[in-house]
N, C-alpha and C positions, 0 to 999 in steps of 0.2 A: 430637676430629679425628684424622685420619692425615696425618703429613705428605707430601705431595708431593714432596719436596725436600730437600736437606742444607743448605739454606742458611740463615746467619743473619742476620736483620733487626735494626738498626736504628734507631727514630724521631727521628729529625730536629725539636726543635722548633722552631717558626717564631715569629718577632715580628709585631707590627702590620704593619711596613713590607716584611717581606716576606723577610731576615734569619734567619740561622740562629742560636739560644741557644747557648750553649756546652755546655749537658748533653748535649745528642743528639751535639754533634760529637766529644765528648772519648771516647762510648764506643764510636764505628770505632776508635779504637786499639787497646781488647780485645777487640774484635770482631771486626779480621783476624786474631788471634792463635785465637778460637774456633771461626771457621769454616772457618781450615787445619786444623785437630783435627776439625773434624766434616766436612770432606771437603765443602766448599758454597761458595757464594760469599756475599761482603760484601754486601749492599744496605741501602742509605738509604731510607728514606721517609721522602718530607717531602711533609706538606700541609698549604696555606692559601691566598691570596691575592696573584698577584704576587709569586714565590718563588726567581725568577732564582738571585739572591744564595744563597740557602741550599742553592740545587742547583748553583752552582757551587763553594761550601765544601765541601758534600758527598763533590766529586769531588776537593779539594782534598785532603781528609783520606783519601783510599784507595780510596771504596768501587769495588766491580766492576759496581753496578747499583744506578740512581736508578731509584724509584715514584714520583710525582709528582701529587698530583690537587689538584687548582684550582678557584677559584669563590668567590662571593662571600659564601655560606656560611660560608665557614673563614676568613675574615677576621680574628674573633677566635674564643677558644676555645669550644666548648660541647659537654658531652660527649654530646649524642645527635647533632649532623654530624662532629665526629671517629674516635667510636666505632663507628658506622656504615662509615665510609669505611676505617676499620683490617679492621674486620669483613669488609669488601666483599674486601679486598684479600688479605687473609690465605685464607679461603674459595677463591679462584680461584687463588692459588700456592700456598699450602701450606707456606711454613717450617718449619724446625724448632724453630726458635729466636727470641727476641723479648725484645731489649733496648730499657727507655726510662726514662730520666732521672728519677729522685723527685724531681720539681719539683711544685708545686703543680696542674698539669696532669696530671703523668703517673702520681702516686697517685691523679686520679680516675682515668682511662683503664684503666688495668693490672688493677685489682679487676672494673671493665664487663665487660674483655673477657673477663678469665679466668671469668667467670659465665658469656657467654654460648657460649663455646666448651667449656666445663665443662674445662677444663685449667688444672693449676698455676700459683701465682703465689706467688714470694718476694720480700719489700719490702725496700726500704733495705739493699743489699748494697753490701760493699764491699770483696768481690776475686770472681774470677771464675776456675772453670777447667771442663777437660774429662773426666768417666771417660774412660779410653780402651778399655775394655771395653765399655762401653753407649753413647756419647757421649752419656748425659748432661749435661748443664751442673752442676756442684756449685758452688752461690750460698751464699757465707761473708756472714754478718752477724752482727751483736751481738744476745746474747738477754742476759734475765734482768738487764735494766738496762747495760747493756755491759759485766756484771762475767767474759763468756766468749762465746767467738763460736760463732755455731753451722752446720756445713754441710749444707745441702738438698739434695735432688736430687727432681724429679719424671717418675720413670718412667713412667707413666702420660699419655696426653693430649698434645696437641701443637697449637698449636709449647708450648714451654716460655717462661714470659713469668717477667721479673723487672726492676724498677726497682733502679736504682742507684744510689745519691746521688752528689748535683752536686762534682766537686772531688777526686773518688778518682782518675780518671784522667786524664791530660794528654794534651790535644789534641800530635799531631807537627807539626813542620815541615811546613806546605803541600807539598802538588806537582803534577806538572803530569797533572791525574786525564783518564785515557780511559773515564770510565765510561758504560755503554748508561745510554739515561734512556729511561723506559717510560712516556708520560704516559697516565694514567688518566682517561677521560670519566666520572664518577660523579660526580651531586650527591644531593642531600638537600634534598627542598622544607622548604617554610616549617613547613607541617606536623605537619611529625616533630620541630621543633625545639621545646622546650618552653618552653626558656630563650632570654632574650635581652637583650645592654647595653641598660640605660637611662642609664647614665650613670659616666665614669669620675671619680673624684674626686681630681685632681691633687695638692693639699695633702698628702693623705696617701701616695699614692705619692713625694712628694718627698721623704720622713721615712723612708722608706726606705733601706739600704744593701747595697750590693755585693759580700758578701762572698766571694762565690765566684767573681766574674771579677778582683778586686782584688789587684796583685805585690807589695804590702807592705799588712801589718796590726800594728797595733799595738795590741795585746790585754790588758784587765785583766783580776782576777779579787777575791777576796776580800780582797786585802791596798791595795788601792785607797783600801778604807776608808771612801769616802762619792762622792755623785755630783759636787760639786766636786772630786776626787780626778781624776776623769775627764778635766777639763779638759785636765791636765797631760798626759793621753796623745793626746789630741787635737790638743796642740801639736806636740806630735814627729810623731805623725801629717800634717798638714797642710804641714811641711815638709820631710816626706818624701814628698811627693805620694803618700799612703796612706790605708786607712781605721781606723776605731778598732772593736774588736772585743771581746768578753766570753765569760767562762765563766758558766756557770748558776748559779752563787754571787752575781756580781755582777748578774745579771735578777734572780733571787729575791730580792736585798733590794731593786729597784725603782730601784737608780743608773743605768738604763739600758735602755732599751726590747728586747725579745726579737728584735729583728730582726738585732740586733748580736750574738747569742749562735753562739757557736762550740763544738761536740761533739756529744755522741749523738745528743742532746735539739735540736740546733741547726743550723748550718751545718757544710759537710766542706767543708774549704778546703784550696788548696794554692798557696800564695802562693810568690814570689821568697824571701821576706823575713817573718816571722811573730816578734813580740815580744812575749815574754810577760811582761807585767808585775805580779805579786804573787798569780800563778797559781801553785798547788802543784802541778797535772800529773795529777790522779788519771786513770786508764784512760778513764772517759767523753770529757774533753774531750783527752787525748791522740787517742781514736778522731776527732777533727773535724779537727786541724791535724798529724796527723804526714806526710802527702804535703809538707808545707815544703820548698823546697830546701833555707834555714837556717834556725836557730832559737835568738832571742839571749833568754833569757832572765834578769829579773832578780827577784831574791828574798831576802830578810833571813834566812831558813830555808838553808843550805847542804845539807842533807838532802832539800829539797826535789824530789819524783820528779821535775817536769818538768827539772832538770838530766841524768836520764837520758839525755833525748831530745835537749838543747839542743847544736848545734855551737860555740855561746859563752856563757859564765854569768859572771852579776856577782851576787856576793854585798853585798845591803847595800839601803839605805829607798831604794823608788824613787823617793819625791817628794824626794830627794837627788842621785839619782842622773840621773834624766827631765829638770831641768830643765839641766844643765850638758853632757847627751848633746842634748839641742835646741839648744843655744847655739853645740857645736860643729859640729854640722851644719848650722847657719845660717852658720858662718865658711866654711866647704867649698863652699857657693852660694854666697856673698858676691864 
């Protein structure tokens, strides 16, 4: 399809309580830069049920305009309801670009929209820019197992669609929002929705870890040595008020569940403090944590690549260092 405007859209994913997930709010920050380069408005798209909190959050992140679709059928994400609603909005308003967080839902929505609209899709992006001559988005993503970065453009078909890894960009400080709010009365009938939520298994949900929203992460790699070795990391994380992360090697060894994995094939994180314990620092892992404000590396190998991206480094046996570090933090909090 042809674009009707130069506007750039950001899908702001919502939770069941109507609040916004960070993945979409983070994208409004680079979205502002891209929209200005393209010469259009920054538009947030909010779909859900009872989403006033998400609308307010999107306005606070600087959206010029917010398109809102509400209804009971959007209480829980389903492919049919959300993709139908988004397709309706796109065909009506004709944006030139759509950014979607590369969450479980975003990775489902993006390809479906791309197929329906016969538009390009670049998945799992870690950097964004605009080609000044063409106005095309330059989507950058890891390729060949994270060993190189590829920049992709989609010169044909609009909107240009990309999913962006959560945690790559950071939310700006909230501002007083003056966004134009447009509420679209669009509903999807029950017979159009081919899936339905039967049960939420809370026990499984409680084992998940919010790496992307954490301010402090204590992460372990092959050097931790065993599943029991992660107990020391958990002790330090608990004292600091953080969560435990892990490298691919630790997860592949079966020492900790995949939900804790940071890196190219895991989560992309940007905490205030990232403590890397026994992690060599391969490029695949760095791709997932390089946005951290402060990186502390603990490794017995002084030549480990992780020291090249660390703000502070400790060369030593992590099983000797971690108990001492935990003890000192406890003293400071006493």
